[in-house]
C-alpha positions in Angstrom: 70.8 -44.9 -55.1 67.2 -44.7 -53.9 68.2 -45.1 -50.3 70.6 -42.1 -50.7 68.1 -39.7 -52.3 64.7 -40.8 -51.3 66.0 -41.8 -47.8 67.2 -38.4 -47.0 64.0 -37.0 -48.3 61.9 -39.0 -46.2 64.2 -38.3 -43.0 63.4 -34.6 -44.0 59.7 -35.3 -44.2 60.0 -36.7 -40.5 61.7 -33.7 -39.0 59.5 -31.3 -41.1 56.5 -33.5 -39.6 57.6 -32.7 -36.3 57.7 -29.0 -36.9 54.1 -29.1 -38.3 52.7 -30.5 -35.0 53.1 -27.2 -33.5 53.5 -24.9 -36.4 50.6 -24.7 -38.9 50.9 -23.4 -42.4 49.8 -19.5 -42.2 46.0 -19.0 -42.8 43.8 -16.0 -41.9 41.0 -17.6 -40.1 37.4 -16.4 -40.3 37.3 -15.2 -36.7 40.3 -13.1 -36.9 39.0 -11.4 -40.0 35.6 -10.8 -38.5 37.2 -9.3 -35.5 38.8 -6.7 -37.6 35.6 -5.6 -39.5 33.6 -2.6 -38.6 29.8 -2.8 -37.8 27.7 -2.4 -40.8 26.5 1.3 -41.2 23.0 1.3 -42.5 22.8 4.8 -43.4 22.2 5.5 -47.0 21.8 1.6 -47.5 20.9 -0.2 -49.5 20.8 0.7 -53.3 21.4 -1.8 -56.1 20.0 -1.8 -59.5 17.8 -4.6 -60.7 20.5 -5.9 -63.1 23.3 -6.3 -60.3 20.7 -7.7 -58.0 19.7 -10.4 -60.5 23.4 -11.3 -61.3 24.3 -11.2 -57.6 21.2 -13.4 -56.6 22.5 -16.3 -58.8 26.1 -16.1 -57.6 27.6 -18.4 -55.1 28.7 -16.2 -52.2 27.3 -12.8 -51.4 28.1 -10.7 -48.5 28.0 -7.2 -47.1 30.6 -5.8 -45.2 32.0 -2.4 -44.7 35.2 -1.0 -46.8 36.6 2.3 -46.0 33.7 3.7 -44.4 31.0 2.6 -46.8 28.8 -0.7 -46.9 29.6 -2.8 -49.9 28.0 -6.0 -51.4 30.8 -8.6 -52.5 29.7 -11.2 -54.9 32.4 -14.0 -55.3 31.6 -16.1 -58.4 33.9 -19.3 -59.1 33.8 -18.6 -62.7 34.7 -14.9 -62.7 36.6 -12.2 -60.8 34.6 -11.1 -57.6 32.4 -8.3 -58.2 32.0 -5.3 -55.6 28.9 -2.9 -55.5 28.8 0.1 -53.3 25.5 -0.1 -51.6 25.3 3.8 -50.9 25.4 4.5 -54.5 24.3 1.1 -56.3 27.1 1.5 -58.6 29.7 -1.5 -59.4 33.1 -0.5 -58.0 36.6 -1.0 -60.0 39.4 -2.6 -58.4 40.4 -1.8 -54.8 43.1 1.2 -54.8 46.2 0.9 -52.9 44.8 3.6 -50.5 42.0 1.6 -49.7 44.0 -1.4 -49.2 46.1 0.4 -46.8 43.2 1.5 -44.8 42.2 -2.2 -44.4 45.6 -2.9 -43.0 45.5 0.0 -40.7 42.8 -2.2 -38.7 45.2 -4.9 -38.2 48.0 -2.6 -37.0 45.8 -1.5 -34.2 46.5 -4.7 -32.6 50.0 -3.7 -31.6 50.8 -2.2 -28.3 50.5 1.8 -28.4 54.3 2.3 -27.8 55.1 -0.4 -30.8 52.4 0.9 -33.1 53.4 2.2 -36.5 51.8 5.2 -37.8 50.9 3.3 -40.8 51.4 -0.1 -42.5 54.3 -0.4 -44.7 53.4 -1.2 -48.4 55.5 -4.1 -49.7 53.8 -3.5 -53.2 51.6 -5.8 -55.2 52.2 -9.5 -55.7 51.0 -12.1 -58.2 52.3 -15.0 -56.2 54.8 -15.8 -53.2 55.3 -18.5 -50.8 52.3 -17.9 -48.8 49.7 -17.2 -51.3 50.5 -19.6 -53.9 47.4 -21.8 -53.7 44.6 -21.7 -56.0 42.1 -20.5 -53.3 43.7 -16.8 -53.8 43.4 -16.8 -57.6 40.2 -14.6 -58.0 41.7 -12.0 -55.4 45.0 -11.4 -57.4 47.1 -9.4 -57.6 47.4 -8.7 -53.8 48.3 -5.9 -51.8 51.1 -6.8 -49.4 51.7 -4.8 -46.2 54.1 -5.1 -43.2 52.1 -4.0 -40.1 55.4 -3.1 -38.0 54.7 -5.0 -34.8 57.1 -7.2 -32.9 55.6 -10.4 -34.5 56.7 -9.1 -37.7 53.3 -9.7 -39.2 52.5 -9.4 -43.1 48.8 -8.8 -44.4 47.6 -9.5 -47.7 44.5 -7.7 -49.1 42.5 -8.6 -52.2 42.4 -6.2 -55.0 39.4 -7.2 -56.0 37.2 -7.1 -52.8 39.5 -5.3 -50.3 39.1 -8.3 -48.0 41.9 -9.3 -46.2 42.9 -12.8 -47.2 46.2 -13.9 -45.7 48.1 -13.0 -42.7 51.7 -14.5 -41.8 53.9 -13.8 -38.9 57.7 -14.0 -38.9 57.5 -16.9 -36.5 55.3 -18.9 -39.0 57.4 -17.9 -42.2 60.6 -19.0 -40.4 59.3 -22.5 -39.2 57.4 -23.2 -42.3 60.4 -23.5 -44.2 61.5 -26.4 -42.2 57.8 -27.7 -41.8 55.1 -27.2 -44.2 57.3 -26.4 -47.3 59.5 -29.2 -47.4 56.9 -31.6 -46.0 54.4 -30.9 -48.5 57.4 -30.0 -51.3 55.2 -26.8 -51.5 58.0 -24.6 -53.1 56.2 -21.7 -55.0 57.5 -22.2 -58.2 56.7 -26.0 -58.1 53.3 -25.4 -56.6 52.3 -22.8 -59.3 51.7 -25.8 -61.6 49.1 -27.6 -59.5 49.4 -30.7 -61.9 53.2 -30.8 -61.9 53.2 -30.5 -58.1 50.6 -33.1 -57.5 52.9 -35.5 -59.9 56.0 -34.9 -58.2 54.5 -35.7 -54.6 52.6 -38.8 -55.9 55.6 -40.5 -57.6 58.0 -39.2 -54.9 55.9 -41.0 -52.4 55.3 -43.9 -54.5 59.0 -44.2 -54.7 59.3 -44.0 -50.9 56.8 -46.8 -50.7 58.7 -49.0 -52.8 62.1 -48.3 -51.0 60.4 -49.0 -47.5 58.7 -52.1 -48.6 62.1 -53.6 -50.1 63.8 -52.5 -47.0 61.2 -54.4 -44.7 61.4 -57.5 -47.0 65.4 -57.5 -46.8 65.5 -56.9 -42.9 62.9 -59.7 -42.4 64.6 -62.0 -44.7 67.7 -61.6 -42.8 66.1 -62.4 -39.6 64.6 -65.4 -40.8 67.6 -66.9 -42.6 70.2 -66.5 -39.9 71.8 -69.7 -37.9 70.3 -70.4 -34.5 71.5 -67.9 -31.8 71.6 -65.2 -34.4 68.9 -62.8 -35.6 71.2 -60.2 -37.5 74.4 -60.5 -39.6 75.2 -56.7 -39.2 77.4 -54.6 -37.1 77.7 -50.8 -36.4 75.5 -48.5 -38.4 74.2 -51.8 -40.4 73.1 -53.2 -37.1 71.4 -49.9 -36.1 69.4 -49.6 -39.6 68.2 -53.1 -39.1 67.2 -52.9 -35.6 65.3 -49.4 -36.2 64.0 -50.7 -39.6 62.6 -53.6 -37.8 60.9 -51.9 -35.2 59.9 -48.9 -37.2 59.7 -50.1 -40.8 56.0 -50.7 -40.5 55.3 -47.1 -39.4 57.5 -45.9 -42.1 55.4 -47.5 -44.6 52.2 -46.4 -43.2 53.2 -42.8 -43.1 54.7 -42.5 -46.6 51.6 -44.4 -47.9 49.0 -42.4 -46.2 51.0 -39.3 -47.4 50.6 -40.5 -50.9 46.9 -41.3 -50.3 46.6 -37.7 -49.3 46.8 -36.9 -52.7 44.0 -39.2 -53.8 46.1 -40.4 -56.9 44.3 -41.6 -60.0 41.1 -40.5 -58.3 41.3 -42.8 -55.3 39.2 -41.3 -52.3 38.0 -38.4 -54.5 34.4 -37.9 -53.5 31.6 -37.0 -55.8 31.5 -33.8 -54.3 28.4 -31.9 -52.8 27.3 -29.2 -55.4 24.2 -31.1 -56.4 23.1 -31.2 -52.6 24.0 -27.6 -52.3 21.7 -26.7 -55.1 19.0 -28.9 -53.9 18.9 -26.9 -50.6 19.4 -23.7 -52.1 16.4 -24.1 -54.3 15.6 -21.7 -57.3 18.1 -18.6 -57.3 16.3 -15.6 -55.6 15.2 -13.0 -58.4 16.8 -9.6 -58.7 13.7 -8.0 -57.2 13.6 -10.5 -54.1 17.2 -9.7 -53.3 16.5 -5.9 -53.7 13.6 -5.9 -51.5 15.4 -8.0 -48.8 18.4 -5.6 -49.0 16.1 -2.8 -48.1 14.4 -4.6 -45.3 17.6 -5.3 -43.9 18.6 -1.6 -44.1 15.1 -0.9 -42.3 15.7 -3.4 -39.6 19.4 -2.4 -39.3 20.7 -5.8 -37.5 22.9 -4.5 -34.6 26.5 -5.7 -33.8 26.6 -7.2 -37.5 29.8 -6.9 -39.2 29.3 -9.3 -41.9 26.2 -10.6 -43.6 25.9 -13.6 -46.0 23.1 -14.6 -48.6 22.1 -18.0 -47.6 19.0 -19.1 -49.7 16.9 -22.0 -48.6 14.4 -23.5 -50.3 14.2 -20.7 -53.1 13.7 -18.2 -50.4 16.2 -15.3 -49.3 17.9 -15.7 -45.9 20.8 -14.0 -44.7 23.2 -15.0 -41.9 24.8 -12.4 -39.8 28.0 -12.5 -38.1 29.2 -10.3 -35.1 32.9 -9.4 -34.4 33.2 -12.1 -31.7 31.7 -14.8 -34.1 28.1 -15.0 -32.9 25.9 -15.7 -35.9 22.2 -15.6 -36.4 19.8 -16.1 -39.3 17.6 -13.4 -40.9 14.7 -13.7 -43.3 13.9 -11.5 -46.3 11.7 -9.1 -44.1 14.8 -8.4 -42.0 13.6 -10.5 -38.7 15.4 -13.0 -37.1 14.6 -16.5 -38.5 16.0 -19.6 -36.8 15.8 -22.8 -38.3 12.3 -24.4 -37.7 10.7 -27.6 -38.0 9.5 -26.9 -41.6 13.1 -25.9 -42.6 14.6 -29.4 -41.1 11.9 -31.3 -42.8 13.0 -29.5 -46.3 16.5 -30.3 -45.8 15.9 -34.0 -44.8 13.6 -34.3 -48.0 16.4 -33.0 -50.0 19.3 -35.0 -48.7 17.8 -38.3 -47.5 17.5 -40.1 -51.0 15.0 -42.7 -51.4 13.1 -43.8 -48.4 10.9 -42.0 -45.6 13.2 -39.0 -44.4 13.8 -39.0 -40.6 14.1 -35.6 -38.5 17.8 -34.3 -38.7 19.4 -35.2 -35.4 21.2 -32.4 -33.5 24.6 -33.4 -32.4 26.7 -31.7 -29.8 29.8 -34.0 -29.9 32.4 -35.2 -32.5 31.8 -38.3 -34.3 34.0 -41.1 -36.0 33.8 -39.2 -39.4 33.1 -35.5 -38.2 35.7 -34.2 -35.8 38.3 -31.8 -35.1 41.8 -32.6 -35.1 43.6 -29.8 -32.8 43.6 -26.5 -34.6 41.3 -27.8 -37.4 37.8 -27.4 -35.9 34.3 -28.6 -37.0 31.1 -26.6 -36.4 29.1 -27.8 -33.4 26.5 -28.2 -32.6 25.4 -29.3 -36.1 22.6 -31.5 -37.6 23.4 -35.1 -39.0 21.5 -37.2 -41.7 22.3 -40.4 -43.1 21.3 -41.1 -46.7 18.5 -43.8 -47.3 19.7 -44.9 -50.7 22.4 -47.6 -49.5 25.1 -45.4 -50.1 26.1 -45.0 -46.3 26.8 -41.2 -47.0 26.5 -39.0 -44.0 25.5 -35.3 -44.3 26.3 -32.6 -41.7 24.4 -29.3 -41.6 24.8 -25.8 -40.1 22.3 -25.4 -37.4 22.1 -21.6 -38.2 22.1 -21.3 -42.0 20.6 -24.7 -42.9 23.6 -25.0 -45.4 25.7 -28.2 -46.1 28.6 -28.5 -43.8 30.1 -31.7 -45.1 29.1 -34.9 -47.1 30.9 -38.1 -46.1 30.4 -40.6 -48.9 32.3 -44.0 -48.9 35.4 -42.5 -50.5 35.5 -39.7 -47.9 35.1 -42.4 -45.1 37.9 -44.5 -46.8 40.2 -41.3 -46.8 39.5 -40.9 -43.2 41.1 -44.3 -42.2 43.7 -44.3 -45.0 45.1 -40.9 -44.6 43.9 -39.3 -41.3 44.1 -42.2 -39.3 47.4 -43.6 -40.5 49.2 -40.2 -41.0 48.2 -38.7 -37.8 47.3 -41.6 -35.6 43.7 -40.3 -35.3 42.1 -43.7 -34.8 40.5 -42.8 -31.4 39.4 -39.8 -29.7 41.7 -40.6 -26.7 44.8 -40.6 -29.1 44.0 -36.9 -30.2 44.5 -35.6 -26.4 47.5 -33.8 -25.6 50.4 -34.5 -24.5 49.6 -38.1 -25.1 49.5 -37.7 -28.8 52.7 -35.6 -28.9 54.6 -38.2 -26.8 53.3 -41.2 -29.2 54.2 -39.1 -32.3 57.6 -38.1 -31.1 58.6 -41.7 -30.1 57.3 -43.2 -33.2 58.9 -40.1 -35.4 62.3 -40.2 -33.8 62.5 -44.0 -34.7 61.5 -43.5 -38.2 63.9 -40.8 -38.6 66.9 -42.7 -37.5 65.7 -45.6 -39.9 65.9 -43.1 -42.8 69.1 -41.4 -41.8 71.0 -44.6 -41.1 69.7 -46.1 -44.5 70.8 -42.8 -46.5 74.0 -42.6 -44.8 74.8 -46.4 -45.4 74.0 -46.0 -49.1 76.3 -42.8 -49.3 79.2 -44.4 -47.4 79.0 -47.5 -49.8 79.1 -45.3 -52.9 82.1 -43.3 -51.5 83.8 -46.6 -50.6 83.3 -48.1 -54.0 84.6 -44.8 -55.7 87.8 -45.1 -53.3 
């Protein structure tokens, strides 16, 4: 019975895994979002009350961007709904209107060729959840305005009702292929995924059952080989022989793939790192006061950073700093007086002192290439160059720091290092940089996944055939 049900599901996991090699789950990347923002207009900016400035200074993510022709300050707080402040009037803004959201969507419609460009995006209404926005990352932005852009790619855009920020973008191709890709592969069906706990338990126990089924199959297959008369190695014929052969050849890969898929969920706390909130708080230092933030905003307005489409507050050592981003992704740091302020030796010394733990801190090392625990995997890119530090407290923890802001990019402790090998290496065959190169990686994965698929399909079919024959 396990062979029929779980074997068929594992075959589906293999096929959907092949699809995921070429079509990722939809996501609006930051580079695309920045390319659709207008340069910040500093005329009449920046007014903000001391109370709002004080609240904003203590928040996690503070950004200045344009919304419908006005500079606004968006405050994303993990514990509450985002707050939006009009920097021309200094007043707190209510929820985004449908008209304002449509104006945001219009900037994405301009990507279409003039002949195919619609007069305006088509509103599909507001949604709480759907298949492409079910993750918890969208929680603070709900409900979402949904628009069809009317281009040949059948693009749909989702706009936050809290900040007016575009948060998701999907194309018809992505939606179609994800129904045979990421959705069945992750069991990512909207109604199931809405309950994160239930979804996690279903994935864990289904994967664990797959591990048990595969291990039993490997045992039986090896036992039959070892207990055959001399001159024979298998007692089977027909489909049973095919299942025996592919199970012996690809059974180990089947087990490692389903096991590494299970471990991706960090069941029962396995591979869950300690988090990096403490380190980020150390780097940030004391929260800037409302007066500090207000003065820094006025200095920004006076200096008027050119070509900036997004400016983010990134305090370091208790001082106010901003990182400005251009539409092409170029980034630079600005101090509280509005002047360019790249990281200097004193900043790096403070970062090292904060992150190194016990022992004499070293100067952070600038790396320009990927490493064993800090690397890109095809479309998932890491920031380079970056500064690297190793903790001196015996934990072997590695830290990677943004070379522009001085913020922490990644913390790789022992559990994260274990996750790298037990999931990323086993599940994606990402053991060495050479195995990451295409088309070598594609060829290797397709051959192995084809063998695993045949193993699972023949096993499910044999179980079904036995069941139907018994009934006859």
